[in-house]
N, C-alpha and C positions, 0 to 999 in steps of 0.2 A: 318634928323631924321631916325633912324633905325626902320624899320617896322617889319622885321623878323630877329631874331638872333638864330642860330642853334649851339648847342654845343655838341660835342661828340655823334653825332647821329649814332646809329648802328641799323641795321635791316636785316631781311632775311626771308627765307621761310622754316618753319620747323626747322631742325637742320642745314640748310645751310645758312651761313651769306653772305650777299651781300654788306653791308655797314659797314665800320669800323671807328668809332670815327670821323665822318665828322663834321667840324665846319666852318661856314661861315655866312655872314650877307647880307641883302638886305635893301637898304634905301627906304624910302617912295618915290613913283613916279619914280622908277628906273626900267629900262629895262635890265634884266640880262639874259645871256644865260649860260646853263650848257652843256659843250662839253665833248665828249668822244666817243670811238669806241663802237660797239655792245658788250653788256655784261659787260660794265664798272660799271654799277650800277645806271645809270641815271633815269630809270623808277622807280626803287626801291626807290630812294630818293624822287621822287614826291609822290609816294604812301604813304611813311612815313609821309610826310608833310600833305597830305589830310586825313590821318587816315585810309586808306583802308588796311594797313598792320600794325602789331604791331611793335613797335620800342622802343629803350631805348635812353636815353640822354635827352637834353632839347630843346624844340621848343618854343621859346618865340616870341609871335605874339602880337604886340601892347602892350607889357609889361606883357602879361599873358602867362603862360605855357600851351600849348595845350595837353601835354601828358595825355592820358587817356580820352580825349574828342572824342566822336564818330564823324564819317564823317559828319553827318547831322548838328551837332552843329558847326563844323568848317565852313560848308557852310553858316550857319546863321551868323557866325562871319565875313563873307566876303571873304572866300577862296574858289574859284571855280577851278575845274580841267577839262581840255579838254584831254581825254585819247588818247593814241596812236591808230591810225586807225579811229579817228574822233567820232565813237560811236553814229552816228545819228540814230534816230528811223526811219528806212527805210520805214516802212509800214504806217507812218503818214505823213501828208503834212508838208510843210515848216512852215506854220502858227501854226499847232498843235505842232510841235517841239518847237517853241518859247514859246508857252503856257506851255508846260511841263517844260521848263527851269525856269519858274517863280513860281514853286510850293510853294516856301517859302515866296512869296509876297502875302499878304492877300488882299491888296487894288486892286480891279479889274480895277479901273480907272488908277491906276499907271501902271498896266500891259499893258493896251492899249497904254498909253503914251510911255512906254518903247519900245513896238513893233514899233511904228511909228519912234521913235528915231533911232532904229537900221535898220529899213527899209530905212531910209534916208542915213545911212552910208553904207548899203549894197544894192544898188538899184537892183542888179540881184536877190536878194532874194525876193524883192517886186514883181518883174515880175513873179516869180515862187511861190508865196505864197500859191497857191492852188494845187501845184504839189507835188506828193509823193517824199519824200526825197531820196528814192532809185533810182529815175530817174534823179537825178542831176549829173553833172560832178563831178570829184574828187575835183576840186578846189571849186566848189559851195558847196559841202558837207562840206569842211573844213571851209568855211565862215559861213555856217549854224551852225557848231559846236561851232565856236567862238561866234556867235550871241546868240545861246541858252545859253551858259555859262554866257554871259553878262546879260541875263534876270534875273539872281539871284542877280544883283546889287553888284558884288564883288568889293573888294578893292585890292585883290591880285589874279591874274590870273595865273594858272599853266597850261602849255601846253606841251604835250609830242609828239615830232617829227612831227611838222606840215607839214614838207616838204615830208613826206613819200608818195611815189607814185605819186608825182606831178611834172609837168614840171617846169624847172627853172624859167620861166617867171611868172608862177602862184605862186611859192614859194616866189619870190620877192614881189609880190603883197600882199601876206599874211603878210610878215614881215613889209611892209609899213603900213599895217593896225595896226599891233602891235605898231609901233612907233606913229601912230596917237592916239591910245588909251592912251599912256603915255602923249603925248604932249597936246592933246585936252581935254581928260577926266581925266587926273591926275591919271591914273591907274598904279599899280605896276605889273610887269610881270617877271615870271621866266619861261623861255622857254628851253626845252631840245632839243638839235639838234646835228646832225652829220655833217651838212654842215657848217663848221667853217667859210670859206671864206665869205659866204653870210651873215650869222647871225651876225658876228662881225662887219659888215659894218653898221648895224642898232642899235646894242645894246650899252648900256653905259658901261657895265662891264661884265666880264666872269669868270667862274670857270671851271677848267678842272678836270675830275674825271677819275681815272684809277684803275681797280681792287678793287673798293669800297672805295678808298681813294681820298680825294681832294688833288691834287698834285700841283696845280697852281691856281692863281687868280690875277686879276688886271684889268685895263681899257681895253676895247675891242680893242682899237688901239694898246696897248702894246702887248697884246696876239697875235694879227694879225701879228705884226712885229717880233715876237720872233720865229726864225727858229728852235731853240732847242725844244720849246714846240710843234710846228707843226710836226716836225719829230719824236719826242719821244712819244707823247701821242695822236696825232690826225691822224696818219697814212698818212701824206702828205710827 
């Protein structure tokens, strides 16, 4: 079943357009990566989906068009975004960050249960629950950013450049967590990445964006094996 269907999506900043008539789909419980070099339009596309910038075109999510819907309503509908650079609240503790991630959940008992659930999945965060987020390592901050987004109980998780500034071994761990979220929790993921070789080994499907246009799409294995795509669009 298609969870997200995007048709002719265009967006930009002021008079400068960064996306041009992008069309693609994501199935329910699918792990999709969006690949492209710096400046290709990857972050702009995520921002258009989460509603933090204005866009035109159709964004059909669970059968309803999201255009005109503010970001907070999209979050309530189950779309959570992890921004580039992780965006943790460094002056708050790990536990306080998780609480902040659950602002749309009114049931306090549910918040406590969700915290325990994600502490089970991220044991390093449990060990550091009273520590300031700014004192965590880069990998731990990325795990916290993921866990905080999960506290809003999303159905679709958008993540922007999770490998940024991380060692390859930590990046692999983060992508393994994403795969678990799909396999165990039935979550749908759209992850923006530059590290094509690694991300394609974990994802189900991929799209490639260049200069604001979707130029290729297919199974992750097919994209990984396509030398033309690698050389022409991904800088390999």
